[in-house]
C-alpha positions, 0 to 999 in steps of 0.5 A, a space after each residue: 102896327 102895335 104900340 109895343 112894336 118899335 121896328 117893323 119890316 114888311 116884305 123887305 128884300 135886298 139885292 146886290 149887283 156884281 157884274 152881270 149877276 144879281 145876288 139876293 140877300 133877302 127876299 120878302 123878309 118880315 120882322 118885328 122888334 118890340 120896345 125893350 127887346 134884347 134880340 140876338 141875331 145868329 147865323 153863318 157868315 154870308 147869311 145877311 146878319 150885318 146887312 140886316 143890322 145896317 138896314 135897321 140903322 138906315 145905313 143900307 136901304 132895302 131893294 123892296 118892302 117897307 121899314 117902319 120905326 115907331 110908327 113911321 116909315 123910314 126906308 124912304 127918307 132922304 139922306 139928310 133926313 136919315 142922318 138926323 133920324 139916326 142921330 136921335 134914335 140909333 146907337 151903334 156898337 162895333 166889334 173893333 170899337 171904331 174909336 177915333 185914335 186922335 181923340 180922347 175918350 170924352 171927345 169920342 163919346 161926344 161925336 154923335 152929339 155934334 149932329 144935335 143942337 145941344 150947347 157945348 155945356 149940355 154936350 159935356 154933361 151928357 158925355 160925363 153921364 154916359 162915361 159914368 154909366 159905363 164906369 169910365 168917368 176917370 178915363 175921360 182924358 185918356 186916348 184910345 191907345 191908353 185903354 184896354 180892349 174892354 175899356 175901349 168897348 165901354 167908351 164905344 158903349 158910352 158913345 152909343 148911348 150918349 144921345 139917349 137913343 131908342 135902339 142900340 145896334 151891336 155888330 159882334 160887340 165882344 168878338 175881339 175880347 176875351 171871355 171875362 171881358 166879353 161877359 162884362 160888356 154883355 152884362 153892361 148891355 143887359 143892364 142897359 136893357 133891363 134897367 134903362 129900357 134900351 131896345 138892343 139888337 145884337 149880331 153875334 156868332 157866339 152862343 155864349 153871348 146870345 144867352 144874354 139876350 131875351 130871345 135869339 133868331 137864326 138867320 140863314 140864306 136871308 131867312 129866319 130858320 129857327 126861333 128860340 127864347 133865351 133862358 
Protein backbone atom coordinates (compact mmCIF):
# COMPACT_ATOMS: atom_id res chain seq x y z
CA UNK A 1 0.00 0.00 0.00
CA UNK A 2 1.32 3.45 -0.93
CA UNK A 3 2.50 5.68 1.94
CA UNK A 4 0.03 8.31 0.68
CA UNK A 5 -2.92 5.97 1.29
CA UNK A 6 -4.50 6.28 4.74
CA UNK A 7 -7.41 3.87 4.25
CA UNK A 8 -7.64 0.87 1.94
CA UNK A 9 -10.65 -1.42 1.49
CA UNK A 10 -9.94 -4.65 -0.37
CA UNK A 11 -12.83 -6.82 -1.57
CA UNK A 12 -15.07 -5.74 1.28
CA UNK A 13 -18.55 -7.25 1.60
CA UNK A 14 -21.30 -6.57 4.12
CA UNK A 15 -24.39 -8.72 4.60
CA UNK A 16 -27.27 -8.55 7.05
CA UNK A 17 -29.62 -11.39 7.91
CA UNK A 18 -33.28 -10.47 8.30
CA UNK A 19 -35.35 -13.49 9.20
CA UNK A 20 -34.51 -16.11 6.57
CA UNK A 21 -33.34 -13.51 4.08
CA UNK A 22 -29.73 -12.40 3.60
CA UNK A 23 -29.46 -8.78 2.50
CA UNK A 24 -26.28 -7.73 0.71
CA UNK A 25 -25.12 -4.11 1.22
CA UNK A 26 -21.68 -4.46 -0.38
CA UNK A 27 -20.04 -7.17 -2.40
CA UNK A 28 -16.34 -7.06 -3.26
CA UNK A 29 -15.98 -3.29 -2.70
CA UNK A 30 -12.57 -1.71 -3.24
CA UNK A 31 -11.73 1.82 -2.09
CA UNK A 32 -8.72 3.91 -1.15
CA UNK A 33 -8.51 7.22 0.69
CA UNK A 34 -5.31 9.23 0.60
CA UNK A 35 -3.94 11.33 3.44
CA UNK A 36 -5.30 14.86 3.29
CA UNK A 37 -8.28 13.89 1.14
CA UNK A 38 -11.71 15.50 1.59
CA UNK A 39 -14.10 12.95 0.16
CA UNK A 40 -17.87 13.34 -0.21
CA UNK A 41 -19.95 10.18 -0.54
CA UNK A 42 -23.35 10.67 -2.19
CA UNK A 43 -26.11 8.25 -3.12
CA UNK A 44 -29.78 7.43 -2.61
CA UNK A 45 -31.22 6.22 0.68
CA UNK A 46 -30.34 2.58 1.26
CA UNK A 47 -27.26 2.70 -0.97
CA UNK A 48 -24.93 1.85 1.93
CA UNK A 49 -23.40 5.27 2.63
CA UNK A 50 -23.75 5.20 6.40
CA UNK A 51 -22.80 1.52 6.58
CA UNK A 52 -19.60 2.34 4.70
CA UNK A 53 -18.87 5.24 7.06
CA UNK A 54 -19.45 2.99 10.07
CA UNK A 55 -17.04 0.40 8.67
CA UNK A 56 -14.40 3.08 8.18
CA UNK A 57 -14.87 4.06 11.81
CA UNK A 58 -14.76 0.50 13.10
CA UNK A 59 -18.38 0.66 14.29
CA UNK A 60 -19.51 -2.00 11.81
CA UNK A 61 -17.31 -4.91 10.77
CA UNK A 62 -17.28 -6.27 7.20
CA UNK A 63 -18.63 -9.71 6.42
CA UNK A 64 -15.63 -10.32 4.17
CA UNK A 65 -12.57 -8.63 2.77
CA UNK A 66 -9.96 -6.51 4.53
CA UNK A 67 -9.74 -2.93 5.82
CA UNK A 68 -6.30 -1.39 6.28
CA UNK A 69 -5.57 1.87 8.07
CA UNK A 70 -2.16 3.52 7.84
CA UNK A 71 -0.64 0.23 6.70
CA UNK A 72 -2.19 -1.96 9.40
CA UNK A 73 -5.22 -4.21 9.16
CA UNK A 74 -8.03 -3.06 11.47
CA UNK A 75 -11.09 -5.15 10.56
CA UNK A 76 -9.83 -8.08 12.63
CA UNK A 77 -9.15 -6.14 15.85
CA UNK A 78 -10.85 -7.16 19.09
CA UNK A 79 -13.47 -4.76 20.46
CA UNK A 80 -11.12 -3.40 23.14
CA UNK A 81 -8.44 -2.81 20.50
CA UNK A 82 -10.98 -1.12 18.22
CA UNK A 83 -12.04 1.20 21.04
CA UNK A 84 -8.44 2.33 21.59
CA UNK A 85 -7.86 2.64 17.84
CA UNK A 86 -10.96 4.84 17.39
CA UNK A 87 -10.01 7.02 20.35
CA UNK A 88 -6.64 7.86 18.81
CA UNK A 89 -7.44 7.96 15.11
CA UNK A 90 -11.10 8.73 14.37
CA UNK A 91 -13.33 11.74 14.99
CA UNK A 92 -17.09 11.50 14.36
CA UNK A 93 -19.52 14.29 13.40
CA UNK A 94 -23.24 13.48 13.17
CA UNK A 95 -26.30 15.19 11.69
CA UNK A 96 -28.02 15.71 15.05
CA UNK A 97 -24.82 16.62 16.97
CA UNK A 98 -25.18 13.75 19.53
CA UNK A 99 -24.22 16.02 22.41
CA UNK A 100 -24.93 14.92 25.97
CA UNK A 101 -27.67 17.31 27.14
CA UNK A 102 -26.61 17.20 30.80
CA UNK A 103 -23.01 18.23 30.02
CA UNK A 104 -21.80 21.70 29.06
CA UNK A 105 -19.87 22.34 25.85
CA UNK A 106 -16.45 21.80 27.42
CA UNK A 107 -17.49 18.53 29.03
CA UNK A 108 -18.97 17.29 25.75
CA UNK A 109 -15.74 18.07 23.93
CA UNK A 110 -13.72 16.31 26.63
CA UNK A 111 -15.55 12.98 26.27
CA UNK A 112 -13.18 11.35 23.73
CA UNK A 113 -10.20 12.25 25.91
CA UNK A 114 -11.57 10.18 28.79
CA UNK A 115 -10.46 7.13 26.80
CA UNK A 116 -6.86 8.39 26.77
CA UNK A 117 -4.17 8.58 29.45
CA UNK A 118 -4.09 12.38 29.46
CA UNK A 119 -4.18 14.09 32.85
CA UNK A 120 -7.07 16.39 33.78
CA UNK A 121 -4.87 19.43 33.14
CA UNK A 122 -3.83 18.12 29.73
CA UNK A 123 -7.45 17.40 28.85
CA UNK A 124 -8.44 20.94 29.83
CA UNK A 125 -5.80 22.45 27.53
CA UNK A 126 -6.88 20.23 24.64
CA UNK A 127 -10.54 21.17 25.15
CA UNK A 128 -9.74 24.88 25.27
CA UNK A 129 -7.68 24.59 22.08
CA UNK A 130 -10.44 22.71 20.21
CA UNK A 131 -13.17 25.15 21.29
CA UNK A 132 -10.99 28.10 20.31
CA UNK A 133 -10.42 26.56 16.88
CA UNK A 134 -14.19 26.47 16.24
CA UNK A 135 -14.71 29.94 17.72
CA UNK A 136 -16.59 28.87 20.85
CA UNK A 137 -14.11 29.31 23.69
CA UNK A 138 -16.52 31.85 25.21
CA UNK A 139 -19.33 29.26 25.27
CA UNK A 140 -17.45 26.52 27.11
CA UNK A 141 -19.83 26.55 30.10
CA UNK A 142 -23.03 26.73 28.07
CA UNK A 143 -25.34 23.73 27.98
CA UNK A 144 -26.42 22.36 24.56
CA UNK A 145 -29.95 23.79 24.91
CA UNK A 146 -28.37 27.23 25.33
CA UNK A 147 -26.67 26.99 21.93
CA UNK A 148 -28.00 27.36 18.41
CA UNK A 149 -27.93 24.42 15.99
CA UNK A 150 -24.82 25.79 14.31
CA UNK A 151 -23.08 26.29 17.65
CA UNK A 152 -23.98 22.76 18.72
CA UNK A 153 -22.45 21.41 15.53
CA UNK A 154 -19.32 23.48 16.21
CA UNK A 155 -19.12 21.83 19.63
CA UNK A 156 -19.48 18.47 17.87
CA UNK A 157 -16.61 19.39 15.53
CA UNK A 158 -14.47 20.41 18.50
CA UNK A 159 -15.25 17.03 20.09
CA UNK A 160 -14.25 15.29 16.85
CA UNK A 161 -10.87 17.02 16.64
CA UNK A 162 -9.94 17.29 20.33
CA UNK A 163 -7.85 14.10 20.25
CA UNK A 164 -6.11 15.22 17.04
CA UNK A 165 -7.38 12.26 14.97
CA UNK A 166 -6.05 11.29 11.56
CA UNK A 167 -9.53 10.93 10.07
CA UNK A 168 -12.82 12.80 10.57
CA UNK A 169 -16.01 10.97 9.56
CA UNK A 170 -19.09 13.13 8.97
CA UNK A 171 -22.59 11.69 8.57
CA UNK A 172 -24.86 14.37 7.02
CA UNK A 173 -23.15 17.07 9.16
CA UNK A 174 -25.30 19.90 7.75
CA UNK A 175 -28.59 18.03 7.26
CA UNK A 176 -30.28 19.78 10.20
CA UNK A 177 -28.99 23.30 9.44
CA UNK A 178 -30.13 26.20 7.28
CA UNK A 179 -28.05 27.02 4.19
CA UNK A 180 -26.06 29.89 5.72
CA UNK A 181 -25.16 27.94 8.85
CA UNK A 182 -24.45 24.83 6.77
CA UNK A 183 -21.99 26.77 4.62
CA UNK A 184 -20.23 28.04 7.75
CA UNK A 185 -19.83 24.47 9.04
CA UNK A 186 -18.60 23.25 5.64
CA UNK A 187 -16.09 26.10 5.45
CA UNK A 188 -14.82 25.02 8.86
CA UNK A 189 -14.39 21.44 7.64
CA UNK A 190 -12.59 22.77 4.58
CA UNK A 191 -10.28 24.76 6.86
CA UNK A 192 -9.52 21.66 8.93
CA UNK A 193 -8.67 19.83 5.72
CA UNK A 194 -6.59 22.51 4.03
CA UNK A 195 -4.86 24.22 6.95
CA UNK A 196 -4.64 21.40 9.48
CA UNK A 197 -4.21 18.43 7.14
CA UNK A 198 -7.19 16.47 8.40
CA UNK A 199 -8.49 13.69 6.18
CA UNK A 200 -12.28 13.99 5.96
CA UNK A 201 -14.93 11.60 4.67
CA UNK A 202 -18.43 13.10 4.51
CA UNK A 203 -21.69 11.35 3.71
CA UNK A 204 -24.19 13.83 2.29
CA UNK A 205 -27.29 13.97 0.12
CA UNK A 206 -26.69 17.67 -0.59
CA UNK A 207 -24.85 18.54 -3.84
CA UNK A 208 -24.06 21.99 -2.41
CA UNK A 209 -22.29 20.37 0.54
CA UNK A 210 -20.39 18.00 -1.73
CA UNK A 211 -18.89 20.96 -3.59
CA UNK A 212 -16.77 21.75 -0.55
CA UNK A 213 -15.00 18.40 -0.87
CA UNK A 214 -11.98 17.75 -3.05
CA UNK A 215 -13.73 14.85 -4.75
CA UNK A 216 -17.08 13.06 -4.75
CA UNK A 217 -17.96 9.40 -5.16
CA UNK A 218 -21.51 8.20 -5.89
CA UNK A 219 -22.61 5.02 -4.18
CA UNK A 220 -25.59 3.08 -5.48
CA UNK A 221 -26.59 -0.48 -4.56
CA UNK A 222 -23.25 -1.02 -2.85
CA UNK A 223 -21.14 0.05 -5.81
CA UNK A 224 -19.43 3.24 -6.89
CA UNK A 225 -21.32 4.21 -10.02
CA UNK A 226 -19.62 7.46 -10.87
CA UNK A 227 -16.58 9.39 -9.78
CA UNK A 228 -15.95 13.07 -10.16
CA UNK A 229 -13.44 15.60 -8.93
CA UNK A 230 -14.87 18.60 -7.16
CA UNK A 231 -14.22 22.02 -8.65
